C-alpha positions as CSV (number, residue, x, y, z in Angstrom):
1,M,0.0,0.0,0.0
2,K,1.2,3.5,-0.8
3,I,0.8,5.9,2.2
4,G,1.4,9.6,2.5
5,I,1.9,11.4,5.8
6,Y,1.6,15.2,5.7
7,S,3.6,17.2,8.2
8,K,3.2,21.0,7.6
9,W,5.9,21.9,10.1
10,L,8.3,19.0,9.7
11,E,11.3,21.3,10.0
12,S,10.3,22.2,13.6
13,L,11.3,18.7,14.8
14,G,8.7,18.7,17.6
15,G,6.4,16.2,19.1
16,G,4.0,16.0,16.2
17,E,6.9,15.4,13.9
18,K,8.1,12.6,16.2
19,V,4.7,10.9,15.8
20,A,4.8,11.3,12.0
21,T,8.3,10.0,11.6
22,T,7.7,7.0,13.9
23,M,4.5,6.1,12.0
24,A,6.4,6.4,8.7
25,E,9.2,4.2,10.0
26,T,6.9,1.6,11.3
27,L,4.7,1.5,8.2
28,S,7.8,1.4,5.9
29,Q,9.3,-1.5,7.8
30,S,6.0,-3.4,7.4
31,G,6.4,-3.3,3.7
32,H,4.4,-0.2,2.8
33,E,5.6,2.5,0.4
34,V,5.6,5.6,2.6
35,E,6.1,9.3,1.8
36,I,6.4,12.1,4.3
37,I,5.1,15.3,2.7
38,S,6.2,18.7,3.9
39,L,6.2,22.3,2.9
40,V,10.0,22.7,3.0
41,E,13.0,20.5,2.5
42,V,14.3,18.8,5.6
43,N,17.7,17.1,5.8
44,N,17.0,13.4,6.2
45,E,20.1,12.7,8.3
46,I,19.2,15.5,10.8
47,L,15.6,14.2,10.9
48,E,16.6,10.6,11.6
49,K,19.1,11.6,14.3
50,K,16.8,14.1,16.1
51,M,13.7,11.8,16.0
52,G,15.6,8.5,16.6
53,V,14.1,6.8,13.6
54,D,15.2,4.9,10.5
55,L,13.8,6.6,7.4
56,S,15.9,4.8,4.8
57,K,12.8,3.3,3.2
58,V,10.8,6.5,3.4
59,I,10.6,9.2,0.7
60,L,10.7,12.8,1.8
61,K,8.6,14.9,-0.6
62,V,8.3,18.7,-0.7
63,W,5.0,20.4,-1.7
64,P,5.8,24.1,-1.5
65,D,3.1,26.3,0.1
66,R,1.3,28.5,-2.4
């Protein structure tokens, strides 16, 4: 299954972002194709380190705010 998780303030690296990244990690490790969608580009290495997750199977996608 393809799953998209939208996180408007992903770059803030707060509690909601911890939940979003943990969900993405869990779903991707269960065999789903997962994308985290954000308004701005976020460095994957910083995101993984700060949130304590493995996002190697997750695609980070940017949809700029209009």
